[in-house]
Backbone as ProteinMPNN parsed JSONL, in Angstrom:
{"seq_chain_A": "MKPRAASRPEAGLTLVDVGVVVVVMMILAALLLPILNRRPHHYHPACVNNLKQVGLAFSVWAGDDAGRYPMGVSVTNGGSMEMVATGNVVRTFLAMSNELSTPKVLFCWEDSARQCASDFAGLTNSNVSYFVNADVTNSSNPQAILSGDSNFELGGKLACPGLLILGTNDPVAWTAGRHNRSGNLLLGDGSVQSVTALGLHGFFVEAGRATNRLAIP", "coords_chain_A": {"N_chain_A": [[17.256, -78.205, -21.231], [16.317, -75.479, -19.016], [18.688, -73.011, -17.719], [18.534, -72.558, -14.219], [17.948, -69.474, -12.779], [20.205, -67.459, -10.642], [19.961, -66.796, -7.108], [18.909, -63.827, -5.764], [19.2, -61.358, -3.304], [16.374, -59.643, -1.87], [15.323, -56.527, -2.643], [14.932, -53.917, -0.771], [13.679, -50.767, 1.503], [15.204, -50.535, 4.701], [14.448, -49.603, 8.332], [16.308, -47.683, 9.144], [16.595, -46.362, 6.179], [13.974, -45.257, 5.739], [13.791, -43.769, 8.081], [15.563, -41.848, 7.501], [14.509, -40.54, 4.869], [12.064, -39.482, 5.753], [12.935, -37.649, 7.875], [14.343, -35.814, 5.859], [12.252, -34.959, 4.092], [10.782, -33.129, 6.016], [12.523, -31.019, 6.87], [12.601, -30.08, 3.835], [9.926, -29.084, 3.851], [10.125, -27.436, 6.136], [11.285, -25.328, 4.969], [10.211, -24.558, 2.799], [7.545, -23.571, 3.34], [7.318, -21.213, 4.347], [7.998, -19.827, 2.042], [5.621, -20.654, 0.95], [3.263, -19.292, 2.252], [4.429, -16.334, 1.819], [3.782, -16.095, -0.851], [0.857, -15.82, -3.435], [-1.706, -17.587, -4.592], [-2.658, -16.782, -6.93], [-1.294, -15.548, -9.85], [-0.746, -12.814, -10.625], [0.896, -11.55, -13.663], [0.575, -8.868, -14.769], [0.004, -6.877, -13.45], [2.645, -7.141, -11.556], [4.442, -6.718, -13.539], [3.647, -3.893, -14.282], [4.936, -2.46, -11.758], [7.335, -2.989, -11.65], [8.009, -1.72, -14.025], [7.512, 0.859, -12.832], [9.666, 0.764, -10.632], [11.761, 0.839, -12.176], [11.97, 3.377, -12.971], [11.776, 4.777, -10.627], [14.547, 4.096, -10.083], [15.959, 4.961, -12.081], [15.864, 7.83, -11.695], [16.372, 8.231, -9.01], [18.927, 7.969, -9.751], [19.835, 10.107, -11.407], [19.809, 11.95, -9.363], [21.493, 11.936, -7.304], [20.836, 9.503, -5.73], [18.46, 10.025, -4.667], [15.125, 10.089, -4.348], [12.241, 11.085, -5.513], [10.683, 11.886, -3.314], [12.4, 12.444, -1.719], [12.957, 15.197, -2.451], [12.522, 18.445, -2.731], [9.598, 20.251, -3.78], [9.846, 22.341, -4.956], [12.326, 21.914, -6.671], [11.528, 19.945, -8.325], [10.688, 17.771, -7.342], [8.701, 16.095, -4.691], [8.455, 16.095, -2.069], [6.782, 17.799, -0.218], [4.403, 16.988, -0.906], [3.643, 14.546, -0.839], [4.207, 13.738, 1.777], [1.646, 14.961, 2.617], [-0.186, 13.009, 1.848], [-0.388, 13.242, -0.826], [-0.374, 10.699, -3.435], [-0.298, 11.288, -6.248], [1.783, 13.388, -7.102], [4.17, 12.456, -6.923], [4.581, 10.677, -8.905], [3.957, 12.157, -11.37], [5.938, 13.594, -10.937], [7.818, 11.509, -11.703], [7.331, 11.424, -14.536], [8.597, 11.574, -16.838], [10.266, 9.888, -16.707], [8.571, 7.132, -16.341], [7.513, 7.272, -18.65], [4.227, 6.205, -19.679], [1.248, 6.725, -18.472], [-0.011, 4.611, -17.894], [1.136, 2.129, -16.43], [0.359, 2.689, -13.849], [-2.038, 1.899, -13.671], [-3.926, -0.886, -12.63], [-5.506, -3.952, -13.993], [-7.201, -5.45, -12.552], [-8.359, -3.458, -10.567], [-11.173, -2.574, -10.285], [-12.424, -0.129, -8.904], [-10.785, 2.177, -10.179], [-9.477, 3.814, -13.334], [-7.789, 3.525, -16.421], [-5.573, 6.213, -17.128], [-5.11, 8.371, -19.951], [-3.103, 10.395, -20.515], [-0.188, 11.904, -18.582], [-1.122, 14.157, -18.377], [-4.063, 14.65, -17.105], [-3.393, 13.112, -15.111], [-5.046, 11.288, -12.101], [-6.215, 10.62, -8.769], [-8.13, 8.72, -9.36], [-6.634, 7.306, -11.167], [-4.614, 5.718, -10.551], [-3.419, 2.798, -9.359], [-1.602, 2.012, -7.206], [0.217, 2.543, -3.979], [2.188, 5.236, -2.431], [5.335, 5.037, -0.303], [6.04, 7.914, 1.44], [8.089, 8.007, 3.504], [10.648, 6.738, 2.7], [13.082, 7.783, 1.413], [15.638, 7.675, -0.154], [17.378, 5.715, -2.348], [19.072, 4.229, -0.422], [18.444, 1.582, 1.168], [18.006, -1.507, 0.172], [15.612, -3.276, 0.879], [13.633, -1.562, 1.381], [10.069, -0.613, 1.173], [8.802, 0.522, -1.3], [6.459, 1.293, -3.171], [3.445, -0.204, -3.89], [0.565, -2.44, -4.76], [-2.658, -0.637, -3.683], [-4.805, -1.41, -2.181], [-5.339, -1.588, 0.975], [-6.353, -2.716, 3.951], [-7.175, -2.167, 7.404], [-7.661, -3.793, 10.307], [-10.317, -5.083, 9.236], [-11.389, -2.748, 7.894], [-11.257, -0.341, 5.042], [-8.865, 0.942, 4.134], [-8.492, 4.409, 4.168], [-8.118, 6.93, 0.773], [-5.332, 9.247, 1.231], [-3.37, 10.023, 3.647], [-1.981, 7.639, 5.118], [-0.586, 6.256, 8.44], [1.194, 3.731, 9.06], [2.047, 1.394, 11.691], [3.916, -1.204, 12.308], [3.208, -3.421, 14.019], [0.198, -3.441, 13.365], [-2.764, -4.373, 11.929], [-2.583, -5.305, 9.288], [-4.023, -5.962, 6.267], [-4.846, -7.66, 2.726], [-7.445, -6.486, 0.504], [-10.442, -8.135, -0.604], [-10.984, -7.292, -2.987], [-9.194, -7.123, -5.014], [-6.788, -9.454, -6.702], [-7.748, -11.411, -5.25], [-7.324, -11.49, -2.493], [-4.586, -10.871, -2.39], [-1.359, -9.384, -2.952], [1.036, -6.865, -4.466], [4.005, -5.821, -3.772], [6.81, -3.239, -4.57], [9.836, -3.236, -3.803], [13.259, -1.507, -2.521], [14.928, -2.697, -4.101], [14.103, -2.862, -6.497], [13.053, -4.876, -7.044], [9.627, -6.892, -7.217], [7.43, -8.41, -5.253], [4.766, -10.472, -4.707], [2.613, -11.17, -2.61], [0.819, -12.653, 0.294], [-1.234, -11.954, 2.743], [-0.319, -12.776, 5.046], [2.186, -12.639, 4.558], [2.606, -9.976, 3.901], [2.272, -8.511, 6.153], [4.76, -9.36, 7.304], [6.844, -8.395, 5.57], [6.853, -5.43, 6.032], [7.533, -5.656, 8.669], [10.246, -6.52, 8.225], [11.199, -4.341, 6.862], [12.198, -2.886, 8.504], [11.444, -0.182, 9.494], [9.886, 1.651, 12.114], [7.471, 2.708, 11.858], [5.439, 3.504, 8.795], [4.675, 5.88, 6.74], [2.194, 5.997, 4.046], [1.177, 6.931, 1.116], [-1.717, 7.125, -0.299], [-4.034, 6.318, -2.783]], "CA_chain_A": [[16.599, -77.907, -19.834], [17.153, -74.005, -18.892], [19.483, -73.073, -16.249], [18.227, -71.817, -12.901], [18.34, -68.001, -12.244], [21.17, -67.012, -9.336], [19.243, -66.368, -6.535], [19.38, -62.545, -5.538], [18.16, -60.748, -2.129], [15.332, -58.773, -2.114], [15.877, -54.818, -2.499], [13.965, -52.787, 0.229], [14.12, -50.147, 2.349], [15.49, -50.381, 5.972], [13.872, -48.552, 8.836], [17.098, -46.586, 8.712], [16.334, -45.22, 5.214], [12.84, -44.865, 5.814], [13.775, -42.386, 8.726], [15.998, -40.433, 6.58], [13.449, -39.865, 3.982], [11.039, -38.775, 6.448], [13.938, -36.297, 8.193], [15.011, -34.879, 4.448], [10.657, -34.395, 3.858], [10.498, -32.793, 6.968], [13.386, -29.9, 6.482], [12.0, -29.395, 3.131], [8.849, -28.808, 4.514], [10.202, -26.457, 6.813], [12.14, -24.409, 3.77], [9.342, -24.178, 1.877], [6.458, -23.269, 4.315], [7.484, -19.491, 4.476], [7.843, -19.067, 0.566], [4.303, -20.583, 0.155], [3.047, -17.814, 2.647], [4.423, -15.21, 1.137], [3.168, -16.482, -2.783], [0.098, -15.886, -3.346], [-2.266, -18.827, -5.421], [-3.068, -16.454, -8.251], [0.09, -14.578, -10.032], [-0.965, -11.769, -11.682], [2.386, -10.741, -14.125], [0.714, -7.66, -15.602], [0.588, -5.921, -12.39], [3.833, -7.16, -11.716], [5.554, -5.964, -14.836], [3.808, -2.627, -13.902], [5.469, -2.022, -10.668], [8.668, -3.186, -12.302], [8.475, -0.29, -14.457], [7.395, 1.659, -11.913], [10.721, 0.534, -10.074], [12.761, 0.933, -12.849], [11.958, 4.562, -12.965], [12.418, 5.606, -9.22], [15.633, 3.857, -9.735], [16.561, 6.174, -12.89], [15.583, 8.928, -11.312], [17.184, 8.307, -8.448], [20.511, 7.905, -10.575], [20.202, 11.536, -11.53], [19.534, 12.892, -8.241], [22.544, 11.578, -6.018], [20.501, 8.371, -4.916], [17.147, 10.519, -3.732], [13.83, 9.667, -4.514], [11.305, 12.287, -5.514], [10.038, 11.896, -1.857], [13.285, 13.46, -0.736], [13.498, 16.169, -3.084], [11.32, 19.365, -2.538], [8.969, 20.273, -4.907], [10.768, 23.692, -5.651], [13.657, 21.485, -7.02], [11.033, 18.522, -9.345], [10.534, 16.325, -6.368], [7.428, 15.227, -4.215], [8.575, 16.036, -0.721], [5.718, 18.469, 0.681], [3.205, 16.535, -0.971], [3.587, 13.168, -0.299], [3.844, 14.144, 3.193], [0.083, 15.019, 3.393], [-0.728, 11.953, 1.034], [-0.569, 13.21, -2.122], [0.459, 10.283, -4.263], [0.002, 11.542, -7.881], [2.775, 14.267, -7.305], [5.011, 11.816, -7.087], [4.265, 9.659, -10.052], [3.98, 13.443, -12.194], [7.579, 14.056, -10.703], [8.834, 11.066, -12.543], [6.596, 11.187, -15.666], [9.502, 11.083, -18.145], [10.668, 8.075, -16.732], [7.44, 6.276, -16.776], [6.867, 7.064, -20.165], [3.157, 6.554, -19.701], [0.389, 6.592, -16.926], [-0.708, 3.066, -18.025], [1.514, 1.375, -15.865], [0.093, 3.036, -12.979], [-3.173, 1.244, -13.227], [-3.706, -2.325, -12.283], [-6.579, -3.886, -14.544], [-8.354, -6.085, -11.595], [-8.646, -2.332, -9.842], [-12.161, -1.859, -10.795], [-12.359, 1.06, -8.445], [-10.334, 3.223, -11.242], [-9.732, 3.87, -14.771], [-6.541, 4.006, -16.924], [-5.445, 7.38, -17.746], [-4.415, 8.476, -21.315], [-1.903, 11.263, -20.509], [-0.459, 12.561, -17.547], [-1.694, 15.992, -17.942], [-5.122, 14.698, -16.605], [-3.907, 12.093, -14.086], [-5.652, 11.815, -10.574], [-6.337, 9.564, -7.81], [-8.675, 7.691, -10.196], [-6.118, 6.78, -12.361], [-3.477, 5.197, -10.037], [-3.632, 1.635, -8.311], [-0.438, 2.011, -6.203], [0.589, 3.764, -3.128], [4.015, 5.816, -2.431], [5.867, 5.529, 0.819], [6.329, 8.775, 1.874], [9.329, 7.721, 4.43], [11.517, 6.051, 1.626], [13.458, 9.169, 0.352], [16.589, 7.906, -0.889], [17.983, 4.443, -2.427], [19.885, 3.155, 0.522], [17.955, 0.622, 1.751], [17.475, -2.551, -0.934], [14.873, -3.89, 1.144], [12.841, -0.648, 1.854], [8.936, -0.471, 0.509], [8.537, 1.811, -2.044], [5.255, 1.252, -3.589], [2.628, -1.559, -4.254], [-1.171, -2.293, -4.227], [-2.958, 0.356, -2.787], [-5.891, -2.127, -1.338], [-5.222, -2.21, 2.331], [-7.574, -2.578, 5.222], [-6.92, -2.347, 8.573], [-8.916, -4.513, 11.054], [-11.308, -5.347, 8.522], [-11.973, -1.527, 7.204], [-10.781, -0.422, 4.043], [-7.972, 2.15, 4.179], [-9.131, 5.359, 3.048], [-7.469, 7.805, 0.319], [-4.462, 10.085, 1.753], [-1.576, 9.538, 3.961], [-1.935, 5.788, 6.094], [0.581, 5.483, 9.133], [1.331, 2.054, 9.443], [3.051, 0.613, 12.703], [4.513, -3.141, 12.258], [1.908, -4.062, 14.892], [-1.113, -3.094, 13.008], [-3.545, -5.45, 11.423], [-2.905, -4.932, 7.885], [-4.062, -6.993, 5.159], [-5.467, -6.807, 1.421], [-9.028, -6.533, 0.652], [-10.707, -9.135, -1.386], [-11.194, -6.694, -4.272], [-8.251, -7.17, -5.919], [-5.965, -10.36, -6.652], [-8.042, -12.149, -4.315], [-6.824, -10.866, -1.052], [-2.792, -10.976, -2.138], [-1.115, -8.264, -3.691], [2.144, -6.845, -4.611], [4.94, -4.494, -2.992], [7.791, -2.696, -4.668], [11.318, -3.042, -3.123], [13.954, -0.685, -3.218], [16.327, -3.017, -5.078], [14.1, -2.925, -7.924], [12.448, -6.311, -7.219], [8.578, -7.013, -6.895], [7.379, -9.377, -4.275], [3.934, -10.865, -4.682], [2.614, -11.611, -1.283], [-0.494, -13.074, 0.553], [-1.764, -11.034, 4.025], [0.583, -13.266, 6.093], [3.48, -12.392, 4.123], [2.483, -8.684, 3.56], [2.938, -8.271, 7.321], [6.507, -10.087, 7.332], [7.558, -7.545, 4.852], [6.609, -4.119, 6.524], [8.409, -5.873, 9.647], [11.625, -6.831, 7.55], [11.575, -3.201, 6.015], [13.169, -1.902, 9.675], [10.583, 1.244, 10.56], [8.873, 1.49, 13.494], [5.696, 3.0, 11.039], [5.655, 3.534, 7.565], [3.687, 6.689, 6.183], [2.068, 5.421, 2.816], [0.211, 8.045, 0.363], [-2.872, 5.729, -0.612], [-4.283, 7.309, -3.978]], "C_chain_A": [[16.993, -76.363, -19.299], [17.5, -73.609, -17.691], [18.73, -72.253, -15.386], [18.718, -70.538, -12.936], [19.404, -67.922, -11.056], [19.877, -66.482, -8.456], [19.747, -64.823, -5.616], [18.303, -61.959, -4.353], [17.35, -59.632, -2.773], [15.454, -57.293, -1.744], [14.745, -54.425, -1.812], [14.588, -52.009, 0.858], [14.48, -50.667, 3.829], [14.542, -49.463, 6.581], [15.07, -47.167, 8.776], [16.538, -45.732, 7.467], [15.105, -44.409, 5.315], [12.922, -43.43, 6.701], [14.628, -41.256, 8.107], [15.127, -40.052, 5.676], [12.089, -38.94, 4.878], [11.725, -37.613, 6.828], [13.739, -35.614, 6.958], [13.357, -33.99, 3.995], [10.453, -33.08, 4.936], [11.339, -31.468, 7.036], [13.121, -29.361, 5.538], [10.776, -28.663, 3.402], [8.762, -27.315, 4.922], [10.689, -24.99, 6.05], [11.03, -23.622, 3.489], [7.981, -23.482, 2.55], [6.558, -21.568, 4.108], [7.052, -19.078, 2.901], [6.022, -19.079, 0.185], [3.374, -19.283, 1.043], [3.014, -16.572, 1.711], [3.923, -15.032, -0.565], [1.776, -16.385, -2.773], [-0.453, -17.184, -4.197], [-2.162, -18.458, -6.691], [-1.946, -15.521, -8.554], [-0.704, -13.935, -11.0], [0.212, -10.827, -12.276], [1.625, -9.256, -14.778], [0.577, -6.446, -14.44], [1.752, -5.91, -12.115], [4.854, -6.359, -12.457], [5.345, -4.444, -14.667], [4.515, -1.826, -12.948], [6.978, -2.044, -10.947], [8.937, -1.903, -13.098], [8.435, 0.754, -13.559], [8.964, 1.822, -10.747], [11.815, 1.021, -10.93], [12.64, 2.858, -12.614], [12.195, 5.204, -11.423], [14.043, 5.184, -9.386], [16.826, 5.054, -11.125], [16.298, 7.426, -12.461], [16.27, 9.367, -10.304], [18.85, 8.514, -8.819], [20.887, 9.233, -10.972], [20.006, 12.38, -10.681], [20.091, 12.065, -6.965], [21.582, 10.559, -5.14], [19.169, 8.691, -3.996], [16.124, 10.118, -4.678], [13.137, 10.71, -4.931], [10.488, 12.578, -3.976], [10.925, 12.702, -0.841], [13.832, 14.553, -1.482], [12.194, 17.145, -2.439], [10.688, 19.695, -3.981], [9.181, 21.262, -5.644], [11.9, 22.921, -6.648], [12.934, 20.23, -7.954], [10.613, 17.695, -8.603], [8.897, 16.561, -5.806], [7.458, 15.57, -2.763], [7.456, 16.403, -0.046], [4.431, 17.653, 0.369], [2.739, 15.489, -0.806], [3.283, 13.11, 0.875], [2.703, 14.354, 3.518], [-0.84, 13.94, 2.395], [-1.22, 11.879, -0.374], [0.568, 12.003, -2.759], [0.75, 10.72, -5.743], [1.105, 12.322, -8.345], [3.987, 13.858, -7.584], [5.416, 10.895, -8.405], [4.624, 10.849, -10.97], [5.77, 13.463, -12.23], [8.468, 13.087, -11.66], [8.018, 10.427, -14.181], [7.233, 10.759, -16.928], [9.992, 9.636, -17.927], [9.988, 7.148, -16.701], [7.125, 6.165, -17.854], [5.362, 7.351, -20.253], [2.49, 5.957, -18.378], [-0.184, 4.993, -17.131], [-0.478, 2.216, -16.854], [1.202, 1.64, -14.559], [-1.096, 2.613, -12.456], [-3.194, -0.163, -13.294], [-5.14, -2.682, -12.533], [-7.469, -4.917, -13.795], [-8.681, -4.409, -10.595], [-9.8, -1.588, -10.35], [-12.493, -0.763, -10.111], [-11.857, 2.053, -9.335], [-10.264, 2.896, -12.86], [-8.183, 4.234, -15.612], [-6.353, 5.347, -17.639], [-4.813, 7.301, -19.014], [-3.233, 9.219, -21.265], [-1.728, 11.613, -19.27], [-0.768, 13.897, -17.104], [-3.152, 16.066, -16.96], [-4.948, 13.593, -15.198], [-4.176, 12.793, -12.39], [-5.589, 10.688, -10.333], [-6.983, 8.394, -8.509], [-7.948, 7.032, -10.967], [-4.95, 5.755, -12.064], [-4.016, 4.414, -8.787], [-2.518, 1.697, -7.062], [-0.181, 3.414, -5.172], [2.08, 4.225, -2.892], [4.436, 5.293, -1.083], [6.795, 6.377, 0.921], [7.974, 9.059, 2.579], [10.512, 7.529, 3.717], [12.328, 7.339, 0.633], [14.518, 8.806, -0.173], [16.742, 5.696, -1.47], [18.863, 3.488, -1.686], [19.683, 1.51, 0.97], [17.194, -0.464, 0.535], [16.038, -3.273, -0.478], [13.563, -3.267, 1.769], [11.44, -0.891, 0.991], [9.178, 0.415, -0.073], [7.244, 2.205, -2.657], [4.771, -0.215, -3.409], [1.146, -1.15, -4.453], [-1.658, -1.402, -3.335], [-4.426, -0.358, -1.806], [-5.737, -2.52, -0.107], [-6.58, -2.139, 3.025], [-6.91, -3.101, 6.311], [-8.152, -2.681, 9.58], [-10.266, -4.618, 10.487], [-12.127, -4.494, 7.307], [-10.976, -1.065, 6.195], [-10.113, 1.093, 4.387], [-8.263, 3.506, 3.481], [-7.905, 6.222, 2.454], [-6.438, 8.709, 1.296], [-3.368, 9.517, 2.79], [-2.179, 8.438, 5.626], [-0.615, 5.578, 7.101], [0.334, 4.526, 9.666], [2.258, 1.558, 10.208], [3.111, -1.046, 12.296], [3.602, -3.791, 12.94], [0.493, -4.029, 14.512], [-1.572, -3.973, 12.188], [-3.593, -5.595, 9.977], [-3.293, -6.134, 7.105], [-4.422, -6.522, 3.603], [-6.969, -7.168, 1.355], [-9.216, -7.713, -0.355], [-10.807, -8.68, -2.741], [-10.106, -6.765, -5.758], [-7.165, -8.398, -5.955], [-6.338, -11.643, -5.607], [-7.444, -12.305, -3.05], [-4.907, -11.246, -1.317], [-2.921, -9.735, -2.972], [0.734, -8.239, -3.948], [2.941, -5.498, -4.098], [6.4, -4.625, -3.849], [8.758, -2.581, -3.945], [12.192, -2.118, -3.63], [14.862, -1.377, -4.092], [15.36, -3.369, -6.373], [12.456, -4.277, -8.407], [10.559, -6.039, -6.925], [7.772, -8.055, -6.31], [5.696, -9.709, -4.265], [3.501, -11.689, -3.099], [1.316, -11.967, -0.846], [-0.701, -11.684, 1.837], [-0.848, -11.228, 5.017], [2.0, -12.743, 5.585], [3.398, -10.742, 3.794], [2.984, -7.84, 5.331], [4.523, -8.131, 7.539], [7.478, -8.983, 6.526], [7.5, -6.098, 5.324], [7.588, -4.414, 7.919], [9.974, -5.842, 9.396], [11.868, -5.685, 7.118], [12.421, -2.422, 7.131], [12.559, -0.876, 10.087], [10.018, 0.788, 11.168], [7.341, 1.988, 12.426], [6.328, 3.459, 9.612], [4.364, 4.544, 7.082], [3.218, 6.547, 4.326], [0.984, 6.518, 2.348], [-0.734, 6.875, -0.527], [-3.816, 6.907, -1.389], [-6.187, 7.185, -3.539]], "O_chain_A": [[18.206, -76.176, -19.204], [16.805, -73.78, -16.689], [18.267, -71.208, -15.844], [19.927, -70.401, -13.123], [19.081, -68.861, -10.327], [18.942, -65.87, -8.971], [20.775, -64.77, -4.942], [17.073, -62.024, -4.372], [17.549, -58.961, -3.786], [15.674, -56.944, -0.584], [13.623, -54.606, -2.284], [15.804, -52.123, 1.011], [13.645, -51.532, 4.094], [13.879, -48.67, 5.913], [14.806, -46.005, 8.465], [16.089, -44.599, 7.638], [15.056, -43.203, 5.074], [12.426, -42.353, 6.37], [14.42, -40.046, 8.198], [14.959, -38.835, 5.751], [11.429, -37.968, 4.508], [11.367, -36.547, 6.327], [12.877, -34.735, 6.987], [13.267, -32.804, 3.679], [9.928, -32.058, 4.495], [10.566, -30.569, 7.364], [13.181, -28.135, 5.63], [10.76, -27.476, 3.076], [8.031, -26.396, 4.55], [10.492, -23.853, 6.48], [10.832, -22.44, 3.769], [7.475, -22.667, 1.778], [5.616, -20.92, 3.653], [6.144, -18.318, 2.563], [5.329, -18.253, -0.408], [2.856, -18.388, 0.375], [2.098, -16.013, 1.108], [3.78, -14.001, -1.223], [1.34, -17.053, -1.836], [0.466, -17.929, -4.537], [-1.765, -19.212, -7.579], [-1.589, -14.731, -7.681], [-1.223, -14.441, -11.995], [0.547, -9.751, -11.781], [2.445, -8.533, -15.345], [1.0, -5.3, -14.589], [2.312, -4.827, -12.285], [5.765, -5.618, -12.087], [6.289, -3.664, -14.792], [4.734, -0.637, -13.179], [7.739, -1.187, -10.498], [9.894, -1.16, -12.885], [9.366, 1.559, -13.537], [9.23, 2.881, -10.179], [12.768, 1.6, -10.407], [13.525, 3.39, -11.944], [12.896, 6.209, -11.307], [14.841, 5.933, -8.823], [17.921, 5.605, -11.015], [16.733, 8.247, -13.269], [16.788, 10.483, -10.295], [19.707, 9.124, -8.181], [22.067, 9.582, -10.931], [19.987, 13.571, -10.993], [19.47, 11.664, -5.98], [21.526, 10.745, -3.924], [18.797, 8.051, -3.012], [16.44, 9.824, -5.83], [13.752, 11.677, -4.48], [9.759, 13.551, -3.783], [10.65, 13.297, 0.201], [14.993, 14.914, -1.294], [11.198, 16.728, -1.848], [11.207, 19.435, -5.066], [8.847, 21.288, -6.829], [12.316, 23.677, -7.526], [13.767, 19.43, -8.381], [10.077, 16.713, -9.118], [8.045, 17.139, -6.48], [6.413, 15.325, -2.159], [6.972, 15.58, 0.73], [3.507, 17.596, 1.18], [1.535, 15.311, -0.625], [2.25, 12.548, 1.241], [2.4, 14.045, 4.67], [-2.052, 14.093, 2.245], [-1.964, 11.092, -0.96], [1.795, 12.093, -2.719], [1.824, 10.538, -6.317], [1.525, 12.244, -9.5], [4.814, 14.483, -8.248], [6.562, 10.55, -8.697], [5.723, 10.67, -11.494], [6.561, 13.38, -13.17], [9.472, 13.465, -12.264], [8.15, 9.328, -14.719], [6.81, 9.989, -17.79], [10.075, 8.646, -18.655], [10.528, 6.083, -17.002], [6.513, 5.181, -18.27], [4.995, 8.419, -20.743], [2.902, 5.129, -17.566], [-0.806, 4.432, -16.229], [-1.391, 1.638, -16.264], [1.741, 0.828, -13.807], [-1.414, 2.742, -11.274], [-2.409, -0.68, -14.089], [-6.032, -2.19, -11.841], [-8.491, -5.271, -14.381], [-9.552, -4.629, -9.754], [-9.754, -0.427, -10.757], [-13.107, -0.06, -10.914], [-12.592, 3.04, -9.323], [-10.836, 1.984, -13.458], [-7.565, 5.251, -15.298], [-6.958, 5.56, -18.69], [-4.058, 6.367, -19.281], [-2.278, 8.8, -21.919], [-2.738, 11.735, -18.576], [-0.722, 14.506, -16.036], [-3.449, 17.037, -16.264], [-5.864, 13.268, -14.441], [-3.88, 13.82, -11.778], [-5.167, 9.783, -11.053], [-6.556, 7.25, -8.357], [-8.472, 6.091, -11.562], [-4.396, 5.087, -12.937], [-4.626, 4.786, -7.784], [-2.885, 1.334, -5.945], [-0.287, 4.626, -5.36], [3.032, 3.508, -3.2], [3.366, 4.995, -0.552], [7.987, 6.164, 0.699], [8.772, 9.955, 2.302], [11.487, 8.173, 4.104], [12.123, 7.646, -0.542], [14.782, 9.656, -1.023], [16.22, 4.734, -0.905], [19.285, 2.389, -2.047], [20.493, 0.587, 1.059], [16.062, -0.27, 0.092], [15.354, -3.806, -1.352], [12.692, -3.873, 2.394], [11.691, -1.46, -0.072], [9.821, 1.313, 0.472], [6.934, 3.396, -2.668], [5.418, -1.157, -2.949], [0.631, -0.035, -4.368], [-1.149, -1.332, -2.217], [-4.923, 0.25, -0.858], [-5.935, -3.71, 0.14], [-7.617, -1.594, 2.649], [-6.242, -4.135, 6.334], [-9.232, -2.098, 9.67], [-11.261, -4.294, 11.136], [-12.889, -4.846, 6.407], [-9.805, -1.366, 6.428], [-10.707, 2.095, 4.786], [-8.244, 3.59, 2.253], [-6.882, 6.384, 3.118], [-6.973, 8.864, 2.394], [-2.629, 8.567, 2.529], [-2.599, 8.706, 6.751], [0.315, 4.866, 6.722], [-0.495, 4.308, 10.549], [3.321, 1.222, 9.685], [2.167, -1.797, 12.049], [3.145, -4.818, 12.438], [-0.361, -4.532, 15.242], [-0.678, -4.518, 11.541], [-4.63, -6.001, 9.454], [-2.83, -7.242, 7.379], [-4.34, -5.35, 3.234], [-7.539, -8.003, 2.058], [-8.23, -8.219, -0.889], [-10.739, -9.498, -3.658], [-10.249, -6.546, -6.961], [-6.469, -8.296, -4.944], [-5.586, -12.549, -5.245], [-7.089, -13.421, -2.67], [-4.182, -11.79, -0.483], [-3.9, -9.192, -3.484], [1.517, -9.164, -3.732], [2.469, -4.361, -4.073], [7.053, -5.667, -3.9], [8.642, -1.612, -3.195], [12.166, -1.786, -4.815], [15.578, -0.707, -4.836], [15.816, -4.116, -7.239], [11.58, -4.46, -9.251], [10.241, -4.963, -6.418], [7.327, -8.764, -7.213], [5.21, -8.853, -3.527], [4.101, -12.666, -2.651], [0.454, -11.592, -1.641], [-0.25, -10.557, 1.63], [-0.482, -10.336, 5.781], [2.862, -12.466, 6.42], [4.461, -10.323, 3.337], [3.773, -6.919, 5.539], [5.234, -7.17, 7.83], [8.653, -8.777, 6.829], [8.412, -5.47, 4.787], [8.355, -3.517, 8.27], [10.792, -5.297, 10.138], [13.056, -5.662, 6.798], [13.191, -1.51, 6.834], [12.998, -0.426, 11.146], [9.542, -0.342, 11.06], [6.277, 1.375, 12.514], [7.517, 3.712, 9.421], [3.217, 4.101, 7.042], [3.967, 7.016, 3.469], [0.081, 6.912, 3.086], [-0.311, 5.972, -1.249], [-4.218, 7.973, -0.922], [-7.015, 7.814, -4.198]]}, "name": "protein", "num_of_chains": 1, "seq": "MKPRAASRPEAGLTLVDVGVVVVVMMILAALLLPILNRRPHHYHPACVNNLKQVGLAFSVWAGDDAGRYPMGVSVTNGGSMEMVATGNVVRTFLAMSNELSTPKVLFCWEDSARQCASDFAGLTNSNVSYFVNADVTNSSNPQAILSGDSNFELGGKLACPGLLILGTNDPVAWTAGRHNRSGNLLLGDGSVQSVTALGLHGFFVEAGRATNRLAIP"}
């Protein structure tokens, strides 16, 4: 005759346990939602890598010029200060041609309105997919927005080439023509942030400038 197994109490969750689990899940959701709002559903490593190369070029250039970017150095001294203030984005990238090595990093493969340049000698707006922030002249602010995808729209209208003066309250968003209404921003610390339209507005607020003058190709 087999011995009877000792009786054991049934394991289960008490109401207190369930309450703790619910509270923890709510805290995690509150922490993750802002991140999910900024992170696009479609990640594009090629464009991100391009902007990281651009960020490295800015960093090397600034390291050779007392922390100043081309936007903070006059054209006569090899920078782009006067030209970028008129919306000329190409002049900034030409000033950093040695640091960039190839114009291919200035072209996003999902930018159907432009084409890749074979060399810097013939570089024009038609070969550049990224804007330059004319107001960020030095490397003092790691959260400053240096560059990024240029396919902005304001109030549903495509931003025109030239100088875009963007206020923190302006209804800026990404167009549908690139990255499915998401995009990439290059910050002063060299990081590239892939953001949705909601995250885009937040980054301009966090940059701490009342306005941003963006040179759009």
